[in-house]
C-alpha positions in Angstrom: 11.5 62.1 -45.8 13.5 59.8 -43.6 16.7 61.5 -44.6 15.1 64.9 -43.9 14.0 63.8 -40.5 17.4 62.5 -39.7 19.0 65.8 -40.7 16.6 67.7 -38.4 18.1 65.7 -35.5 15.4 62.9 -35.0 16.8 59.6 -33.9 15.8 56.2 -35.4 13.2 55.5 -32.6 11.5 58.9 -33.2 11.4 58.4 -36.9 10.0 54.8 -36.6 7.2 56.1 -34.2 6.4 59.0 -36.6 6.1 56.8 -39.7 4.7 53.7 -37.9 7.6 51.5 -39.1 10.0 49.1 -37.3 13.3 50.6 -36.2 15.2 47.9 -38.1 13.4 49.0 -41.3 14.3 52.6 -40.8 17.9 51.8 -40.1 18.1 49.6 -43.2 16.6 52.3 -45.4 19.0 54.9 -44.1 21.9 52.6 -44.8 20.7 51.8 -48.3 19.7 55.3 -49.2 16.4 54.2 -50.8 13.6 51.9 -49.6 13.7 48.3 -51.0 11.1 47.4 -53.6 8.2 45.1 -52.6 8.3 41.7 -54.3 5.2 39.6 -54.1 5.8 36.1 -53.0 4.0 33.5 -55.1 3.3 30.3 -53.2 3.2 27.3 -55.4 0.4 24.8 -54.4 1.6 21.5 -52.9 1.2 18.4 -54.9 -0.6 17.0 -51.8 -3.2 19.8 -51.7 -5.9 18.1 -53.8 -5.7 15.0 -51.6 -5.6 16.6 -48.1 -9.4 16.2 -47.6 -9.2 12.5 -48.5 -6.2 12.0 -46.2 -7.8 13.6 -43.3 -11.0 11.6 -43.8 -9.0 8.4 -43.8 -7.2 9.3 -40.7 -10.5 10.1 -38.9 -11.6 6.6 -39.9 -8.6 5.2 -38.0 -6.0 4.6 -40.8 -2.8 6.2 -39.6 -0.4 4.3 -41.8 1.2 6.6 -44.3 2.3 3.8 -46.6 -1.3 2.6 -47.0 -2.6 6.1 -47.7 0.2 6.7 -50.2 -0.9 3.7 -52.2 -4.5 4.9 -52.2 -3.7 8.5 -53.3 -1.2 7.4 -55.9 -4.1 5.5 -57.5 -6.0 8.8 -57.6 -3.1 10.6 -59.3 -0.7 11.8 -56.6 2.9 11.7 -57.9 4.7 13.2 -54.8 6.9 11.6 -52.2 6.2 9.6 -49.1 8.1 12.2 -47.0 5.7 15.0 -48.0 2.8 12.8 -46.9 4.4 11.9 -43.6 5.2 15.5 -42.9 1.6 16.4 -43.4 0.3 13.5 -41.3 2.7 13.9 -38.4 1.0 16.8 -36.5 -2.4 15.4 -37.2 -1.8 11.8 -36.1 -1.8 12.4 -32.2 -4.9 14.6 -32.5 -6.8 12.0 -34.5 -5.7 9.1 -32.2 -6.8 10.9 -29.1 -10.1 11.9 -30.5 -10.8 8.4 -31.7 -10.0 6.8 -28.4 -12.0 9.3 -26.4 -15.2 9.0 -28.3 -15.2 5.2 -28.7 -18.3 3.8 -27.0 -19.9 0.4 -27.1 -23.6 -0.7 -27.2 -25.3 -2.3 -24.2 -24.1 -5.8 -23.7 -21.6 -5.6 -26.5 -18.2 -5.6 -24.7 -16.4 -6.1 -21.4 -12.7 -5.2 -20.9 -10.4 -7.2 -18.7 -7.0 -6.6 -17.2 -4.7 -7.3 -14.1 -3.3 -4.8 -11.7 -0.4 -5.6 -9.3 -0.3 -4.6 -5.6 2.2 -5.1 -2.8 1.2 -6.1 0.7 2.9 -7.2 4.0 2.4 -10.9 4.1 3.6 -12.8 7.3 6.3 -10.1 7.8 7.5 -10.0 4.1 6.6 -8.0 1.1 4.4 -10.0 -1.2 2.9 -9.2 -4.6 -0.8 -9.9 -5.2 -2.9 -9.4 -8.3 -6.2 -7.6 -8.9 -8.5 -9.0 -11.6 -10.7 -6.2 -12.9 -13.6 -6.5 -15.4 -15.5 -3.5 -16.6 -18.7 -3.5 -18.7 -18.1 -1.1 -21.6 -21.6 0.5 -21.7 -22.5 0.8 -18.0 -19.0 0.9 -16.5 -20.1 -1.6 -13.9 -16.9 -3.1 -12.3 -15.9 -6.4 -10.8 -12.8 -6.6 -8.6 -11.1 -9.7 -7.1 -7.6 -10.2 -5.6 -5.7 -13.4 -6.3 -2.4 -15.1 -5.6 -1.3 -15.2 -9.3 -2.2 -14.5 -12.9 -2.2 -18.1 -14.1 -4.7 -19.4 -16.6 -6.8 -21.4 -14.2 -7.0 -18.3 -11.9 -8.1 -16.2 -14.8 -10.8 -18.7 -15.8 -12.1 -18.8 -12.2 -12.2 -15.0 -12.0 -14.2 -14.8 -15.3 -16.7 -17.2 -13.9 -17.2 -15.3 -10.7 -17.4 -12.0 -12.6 -20.2 -13.4 -14.8 -22.0 -14.6 -11.8 -21.7 -11.1 -10.2 -23.0 -9.3 -13.3 -25.7 -11.8 -13.9 -24.6 -12.6 -17.5 -22.0 -12.1 -20.1 -21.2 -9.7 -23.0 -20.8 -10.6 -26.6 -17.1 -9.7 -26.6 -14.3 -9.6 -24.0 -11.3 -7.4 -24.8 -7.7 -8.2 -23.6 -4.2 -6.9 -24.1 -1.4 -9.3 -24.9 -1.6 -11.3 -21.7 0.1 -14.7 -22.3 -2.8 -16.6 -20.7 -5.0 -15.4 -23.6 -2.7 -14.7 -26.5 -0.1 -17.3 -27.3 1.5 -15.4 -30.2 1.2 -14.6 -33.9 1.5 -17.1 -36.7 3.4 -16.7 -40.0 0.5 -14.8 -41.6 0.2 -12.4 -38.7 -2.9 -14.0 -37.3 -3.4 -14.2 -33.6 -2.8 -17.5 -31.9 -5.2 -17.8 -28.9 -4.5 -19.9 -25.8 -6.4 -23.1 -26.7 -7.8 -23.8 -23.2 -9.0 -20.2 -22.7 -10.5 -20.2 -26.2 -12.4 -23.3 -25.2 -13.6 -21.6 -22.1 -14.8 -18.6 -24.0 -16.6 -20.8 -26.5 -18.2 -22.8 -23.7 -19.8 -19.7 -22.3 -20.5 -18.1 -25.7 -18.4 -14.9 -25.8 -15.8 -13.8 -28.4 -12.3 -12.9 -27.3 -10.5 -10.0 -28.9 -7.1 -8.4 -28.5 -6.6 -4.7 -28.3 -4.2 -3.1 -30.8 -0.6 -3.5 -29.8 1.0 -0.5 -28.1 -2.4 1.1 -27.9 -3.4 0.7 -24.2 -6.1 3.4 -24.7 -8.0 0.8 -26.7 -9.0 -0.7 -23.4 -9.0 2.6 -21.6 -12.2 1.8 -19.6 -10.5 -1.0 -17.6 -7.2 0.9 -17.4 -9.2 3.7 -15.8 -10.9 1.2 -13.6 -7.6 -0.1 -12.2 -6.4 3.4 -11.6 -9.7 4.0 -9.7 -9.0 1.0 -7.6 -5.5 2.3 -6.7 -6.8 5.8 -5.9 -10.1 5.1 -4.2 -10.1 1.5 -2.8 -6.4 0.8 -1.9 -5.9 3.8 0.4 -8.9 2.6 2.5 -7.2 -0.7 3.3 -5.2 -0.7 6.5 -5.2 -4.4 7.5 -6.7 -7.6 6.4 -6.6 -11.1 7.9 -6.5 -13.1 4.7 -7.0 -12.9 1.0 -10.6 -13.9 1.5 -11.0 -11.0 4.0 -9.5 -8.6 1.4 -11.9 -9.7 -1.2 -14.8 -9.3 1.2 -13.7 -5.6 1.6 -13.4 -5.3 -2.2 -16.9 -6.6 -2.6 -18.2 -4.1 -0.2 -16.4 -1.3 -2.0 -17.7 -2.2 -5.5 -21.3 -2.6 -4.1 -21.3 0.5 -1.9 -18.9 2.9 -3.7 -17.7 2.1 -7.2 -20.9 0.9 -8.8 -23.2 3.5 -7.3 -21.1 6.7 -7.8 -21.8 9.2 -10.5 -19.4 8.2 -13.3 -17.2 11.0 -14.6 -17.6 10.1 -18.3 -21.2 8.9 -18.7 -22.5 11.2 -15.9 -24.7 8.3 -14.8 -24.6 5.8 -12.1 -23.1 2.4 -13.3 -25.6 0.3 -11.5 -28.5 2.3 -13.2 -26.9 1.9 -16.7 -26.3 -1.8 -15.9 -30.1 -2.3 -16.1 -29.9 -1.5 -19.8 -27.0 -3.9 -20.5 -29.3 -6.8 -21.4 -26.5 -9.3 -20.7 -26.8 -12.8 -22.2 -26.9 -15.9 -20.0 -23.7 -17.8 -19.6 -23.4 -21.6 -19.7 -24.7 -23.0 -16.4 -22.8 -26.3 -16.9 -19.5 -25.5 -15.0 -16.3 -25.5 -17.1 -13.5 -27.4 -15.5 -12.2 -24.4 -13.7 -9.0 -25.8 -12.1 -7.1 -29.0 -11.7 -8.3 -30.6 -8.5 -5.9 -32.2 -6.1 -6.6 -35.7 -4.7 -6.1 -36.2 -1.0 -6.9 -39.1 1.3 -8.9 -38.2 4.5 -6.9 -39.2 7.6 -8.3 -41.0 10.7 -8.8 -37.6 12.4 -11.1 -36.4 9.5 -8.6 -33.9 8.0 -6.7 -33.5 4.7 -3.3 -31.9 4.1 -2.7 -29.2 1.5 0.3 -26.9 1.1 1.6 -27.7 4.6 -1.7 -26.9 6.3 -4.6 -29.2 7.4 -8.4 -28.8 6.8 -11.3 -30.7 8.2 -13.9 -32.6 6.3 -17.1 -34.5 7.5 -15.9 -37.5 9.5 -18.0 -39.9 7.4 -15.3 -39.4 4.6 -12.5 -40.9 6.8 -10.4 -43.1 4.5 -11.9 -41.8 1.3 -10.2 -39.9 -1.6 -11.5 -36.4 -1.9 -10.5 -33.5 -4.3 -9.2 -30.0 -3.3 -10.0 -27.0 -5.6 -7.9 -24.0 -4.9 -9.5 -20.9 -6.4 -6.4 -18.8 -5.6 -8.6 -16.1 -4.1 -8.3 -17.0 -0.5 -10.7 -19.9 -0.4 -10.4 -23.6 -1.0 -13.2 -26.1 -1.7 -13.2 -29.8 -1.1 -15.2 -32.1 -3.3 -16.3 -35.7 -3.2 -17.2 -36.3 -6.9 -19.2 -33.3 -8.0 -20.5 -32.5 -4.5 -18.8 -29.8 -2.3 -18.3 -31.4 1.2 -16.3 -28.6 2.8 -15.1 -25.0 2.2 -12.4 -23.2 4.1 -10.6 -19.9 4.2 -7.1 -20.7 2.9 -4.4 -20.6 5.6 -1.5 -18.2 4.9 1.1 -19.8 7.1 2.4 -23.4 7.6 1.4 -26.3 9.9 -2.0 -24.7 10.7 -5.3 -26.4 11.2 -8.6 -25.1 9.9 -11.6 -26.9 11.6 -15.3 -26.7 11.1 -16.9 -28.2 14.2 -19.9 -29.3 12.3 -17.7 -31.9 10.5 -17.4 -33.8 13.8 -21.1 -33.7 14.9 -22.3 -37.2 15.6 -18.9 -38.8 15.6 -19.2 -40.0 19.3 -22.6 -41.6 18.6 -21.2 -43.4 15.6 -18.1 -44.6 17.3 -19.3 -45.5 20.8 -22.7 -47.2 20.6 -24.0 -48.8 23.8 -24.0 -52.7 23.8 -27.6 -53.9 24.5 -28.4 -56.3 27.3 -28.4 -60.0 26.3 -31.9 -61.6 26.0 -32.9 -65.3 26.5 -32.5 -67.4 23.4 -34.8 -70.1 22.0 -33.0 -73.3 21.1 -34.9 -75.3 18.5 -32.6 -78.5 18.6 -31.7 -79.2 22.2 -28.9 -81.8 23.1 -30.1 -85.4 23.9 -30.9 -86.0 27.6 -28.5 -88.3 29.6 -30.2 -90.8 32.0 -29.4 -90.3 35.7 -28.6 -93.6 37.7 -27.7 -94.4 41.4 -23.9 -95.0 42.0 -24.7 -98.6 43.3 -25.6 -99.5 39.7 -22.0 -98.9 38.6 -20.5 -100.6 41.7 -21.9 -104.0 40.6 -20.0 -103.8 37.3 -16.9 -103.1 39.4 -17.5 -106.3 41.5 -18.0 -108.4 38.4 -14.8 -107.2 36.9 -12.8 -108.2 40.0 -14.3 -111.7 40.1 -13.3 -112.3 36.5 -9.7 -111.4 37.2 
């Protein structure tokens, strides 16, 4: 038929349209003289086929290690190669990983996630890096935000304490990445070695510390998203600030008036409303030794010196040794024993004086008391009286002395 059509003058395109075939097929048949015979392709079943349902189920449970799954299916009778298994798992792995991280939710009061964010500001004419401590409650998405000078251990401990005070309690678990102030390393058996001081702090307040899976930042995606929200929503609002304490005051306004009362994009509820269901547990009211306090002697003008700046204290502590606690969040507190005697916004420059006028009230009264008028005194043992005689009495003794001579 094709040959006949060709002889009648039809071209390949016309023949293909007439017969409903591809032009390449028509051209091949004309070249060969006869159509090629149809050969049915028989697909041999893969050795992995009986085990695919089990493999997919294990991957949904979170096991993405091909070597582990190979050992399990070999025990069930698989005699194929590891390469075959890996080729099957490769396109499924990212889908399963994304699905698992997206649907992971925690129960009320179960978990909080913690991380640091870094920001740059103009500080006394120079670019300076500051750090944002962010804690997010896993169930309600309630957020705590605080800016600090550094990410040191004592700063981290102080931020945790203030976050628990803000939330009104603590969760059962706190989740971290591999920050050095929490995770020291891994021992020979692959077990996590926690920072001893931070582990004691966690034990003191009754929460468990956990590390997220290495190279899996999505494991703590709630706090990662929280830091991103700070960058996109809070940071563009900030034009100026007078100190770190002022910046933290603006951050507190933002979390109270914006972040924690918005409609959350994932839960579709307001974080502060869901927080009512968190049922947080109380933390230890006995303060953990938050930071190393610095001893200073109060000078005669009722001030102490710290980091090239001076701060006033009540004048009655002149000459005493007091302790300075720097919370690294823009404020310093001054203690005498366990009692706070003064609190100041931390100065950002050098050779500056921060004074609270109340510290000097009463100093003139104490230093310049009026001297009372003298009163008559009663003498109980008066001196003996001396007899008074006329001078002629002594003259007779004088005359006798002359006659003797």
